[in-house]
N, C-alpha and C positions, 0 to 999 in steps of 0.2 A: 243794430248793425253787429255783425261778428266775422271774423276773419279765419280761413283755415291756415294751417301750418303746412307750407310746401316744402317738401324735403327732396334734395337729390342725393340719390344713393352714392354716387361717387364723391359728394363733398357735403355730408349731411348737415353740417353746421352753418353752412353759408346762408345769409339772409339779405335781401335786399332793403335793409333797414338801415337807419342812420342813428344811432344812440338808444338810450333806455325809454326815451319818450317815444319812439317809432315802435320800439319792441312792446311797449305797454299798451298803445293804441291798436297795432295791427295783430292782437293776439286773440286767442279763443275767449271769450267772456262768459259763455253760456254752455251748459252741458245737459244732455238728456238722462234723466234718472228713472228707474222702475219703481213707482210707488206700489208696495205690496200691500198696504191697507186698502187702498183705493182700486188696485189692480189695474193701473193705467200708467203709461210713460207721460212724465212731466218735464218741463224745461225750466232750470233754474239758474241763475247766476252763480258764478264760482264764489264770488263774496258771500252770497247767502248760504251756499252750501258748505263753506268753510266755518261759518259762524254757528252752524248746528253739529256738524263733525267734521274733522280733518280725515280725509279718506287714507287708507293705508298705502304706502310706498308713493306718498304725494310729492317725495323728494326726487323720484325717478322722472316725473312729468313735469314738475315745475321748479321755479327759481323764486327764492325769496326777493321781493321788491323793496329791499332797504331803504331806497330813495324816498318812496311813499311812507314806509314806516317812521322815518324819521320827521318826516313833515307833519305827521300826526304827533309825534312826541312835542314838536316845536310848537303846535297848537295847545299843549297841555291836555290832551284828550287821552282816554284809556288806550293802553297799548294794545295792538294786536297785530299778528302777522298777515302780510298780504302776499299772496302767490299770484305769479304769472305763468300760465301754461305756454311753456316753449318745448319740451319734450327733449331738451339738450341732454340732460343726465341720461335718459332712457336711450337716447342714440348713441352715446359714447361708452356706456358702461354695461350694457347688455349686448348679447349676440344679434340683435333684432337686424341690422343693417345687413350684415354676413348672411343670415338666413332670407333675407328678403331677395338679396343678390342671387342666392342659389335657386330660390323658387322662380324668379323671374327668368333665369338662364334655362332652367330646365322646361319651363312652360314656352318660352319663345323657341327653343330648340324643337319641341314637340310640334307647334303650331307653324313653324317656319316663318314667323314673322313676330314682332313685339306683341305684347299682350296687355291688356287692361284687367286689373282684378280688384275684387272686394274681399276683405278679411276681417277677422277679428284677433285682437292680441289678448291673452288671459294668462294669469299665473296658476300653475298647476300645484298640486299639493307639495311639492317639493321645493315651491319658491321660484321655479324656474319658468320663462316665459313659453307660451304655447301660442302658435298661430294656426288658426283655422280658415282655410280658404272657403269662401262663399261662392263667389262667382268668377268666372275667367271667360273672356272674349277677345279675339284678335283687335288690334287697332284697325278702326277704319281709316281709309285713305281720302284725300281731298282733292278735287279738281279732276282732271281728265288723263287718261293713260297713264295712270298712277303705278303701272308695273314697270314702265320703262326704265332703265337704269339711268343713273345720274351722267350727264355728258362729260366726256373726258378731252384733255388736250384742248381747251378753249384759249383762243388769244386773248391776250390782255385787253384789248380794244373792246372785246365782245363781254367781258364780266363786268357788271354793275355791283353787285355784291357777291362776296365769298367768303365762307367762314366755316368753323366746325363749331358745333353746339350752341346753346344759347338760343334755342327756338323751341316753341310749344305748338303742337297741332298734328303730330305724325308725319307719315309720308305725304308729300304734295308734289303735284306736277300740274302746276297752274298757270296759263296764260293770263298775262297782265295787259288790259286794254287802255288803262288809265293810271297815272300817277299823280297823287297829290303830295307835294313837298314842301314842308315848312324848312326853310333854311336856317340851320344852328346858329351861324353866324350872324345873320340878320335878325335872327329872333332875340338876341341878346341885347340889341340896341333898342329895343321896344321899351316904353314905359308899362307899368303895371296894367293900366288901363287898355292899352293897345294888345297885350297879351291876351286879355279877356276877349278882345275883338277878333283876334286870330282863332281863338277856340269857339266862338259864336259863326265865324265864318266856315270853319270845318264843318260845323252843323249843317249850314246852308249848303254847301257842296255835297255832303252826304245826302240829305234829302233829294237832290237832283238825280242821284243814282236809282232809277227806277226799278232796275232788276239787276241783282248781284251778280247772276250768272252771265248776263248779256254784256254788262260792262264791269268786269272783274277790276277792282281799283286796289292799287298798292299806297297806303298812307305811311309817310316817313316824317319823323319830326324829332327834335331834341328831348332828352330826357324822359320824364316820366308822362305818358297818355294817361289823362283823369286824375292828375294830382291837383290838390286844393291850392297849392302853392306854385304860383307862376314862376317862381325862381327855381323851380325843378322840373318844369315841362310845360305842356300844353293843357291848361285845365278845362278840358271837355267833359261832357257828360257822355255815359254810354250810348244813349239815343242819338248823339251826334256823330257816332262812329258805326253804327249798326249795319250799315249797308256796305261796309269795307270787307274785302276779301282778304286781305293781309295787312298787318300793322307792324311798323318797326320803329323801335326806340334807339336812337343814335346818342352814343355817349359824346358829349363834347362839353368843354371847360374853357369858359372865355368870360370875363366881365362878372355878372351876377348870375350866371347860370351854373347850377350844382349838377355834375354828371351822373349822379346815382339813377341808374333804372329801375323800373318796377318789376320787371320780369312778368308782366301781366297781372300782377298782384291785385292792382285796383278794380279791374273787370274779370277775374280770373274765371268765375262760373259764366259769367255773360259770354266770355270769348269761346269758352268750350260748347256751351249751348249752341252758339249760332255758328260755331265752327269757322272762326276767323283765326287764320294763321298768325302766330306772333313770332318775331324775332329782335333779339337785342344786340345790335352792332356796336363794336368796339373798334374804331378805325385807327386807334392807337396802338393796338395789339399786333404782335407778329403774326404774320399769315392771313391777316384780315385784310379783304379789299372792299373799299367802298369808293365808287366813282362818283364823287359829288360833282365833278366838273361836267360830265355827261348831261347830269340833270340840269345844271345851271345853262348850258349851251342850247337847249332846246325850247322852243318858242312857248310862251305863257299864255294859256288859254283863260285865264283868270278875269282879265277885263271884258272880254267877249260874254263870259258866263255870268258875272256879276260886275257890271260897270260901277256901281256904288260902293264896291269894294277894291276899287283900283289903287288906292292909296296903301294897300297892303301887298300889291303886287311884287314889291322887291324881297317880301317875306314868303309868300304863298305862291307856288308855281302849281298850276294844273297842266299836265304834259299828256297829250294824245300818244299812246304807243301802241296802238293796234294795227300800224302798218310796220312797226320796228321788230316785232316777234319777241317781244319781251315774256320770258318764262321764270317761273320760280320752281326749283327742284330742291327736294330735302329727302334725306334718307336717315330714319331714325337708329338704323344699325351702325351705319359709318359715323352718325352724327354730323353730316356734311349738309351745307345749304349751298347753293349757288342761285343767283339771279343773273340771268344772261340773255344776250341778243341773238335769237336763232337765226336771223337775217343778215 
């Protein structure tokens, strides 16, 4: 298993990680290299590569894992340097971020909408970085009527979620006919075993969605979807949420729940490939609206859909919103997201 380094150009050092243990685990562990003798591309681990030869400019893309190095010394083993690919020095000591901002802004202006690009970064003979643009394509939009502007002047009663930034999936104009809501406050009262039961229940409800286009569903829950630690969120597998149209992580701290969100990192490639819209909701932040009470006040269909799981009805709600006119709109240019009632 390997992990990408996700970078926000407006804050390149921000990471949805907690401590060196997470940084070590959720980093890139393998690299592709060109074997000139065999004339082929090979994949090798960072550790194996470093044992043969430490690449030039390694300090720009990696940091020393001094904690792991100390562990080796404590075991009286031969000392060696251990590197973790974070790209932090590269992002802060080179003009890469400013260059990328300029490239993206120029292309966005030309295409008249945000773009997705592929590129390479090399060092020229002067030791300066050089960016080569390989591909460029406009962002695709999700949902229906995606060219409509974001609604303005909505009354507070019609807004379910409203925020700026912290979403992934481009422009979206998506009707929502069903909401699956894991109530953060109730979730914190569950035992570890019961939290795993919630995850399996989500998978069961996910399988009941035969057609994602006919029953577009919004899934909301506390903390990290897909975590292996129930204290940090709901430990689902991707196969248990793959029929969902949009997924939201809610920051909530109470009892034994840790509020760190994943920003989609657990299922990043899967979310992109299946075009599942993602948003991270921070109700405690200024300017963010999250109408939890509206969700709690609506009838819960869980007992009817899965009677054997009725014991979890105080935690998991299944809400029919097909007649409420619930919509999610997002705009990558203004970085605004609103989930609101159109009726």
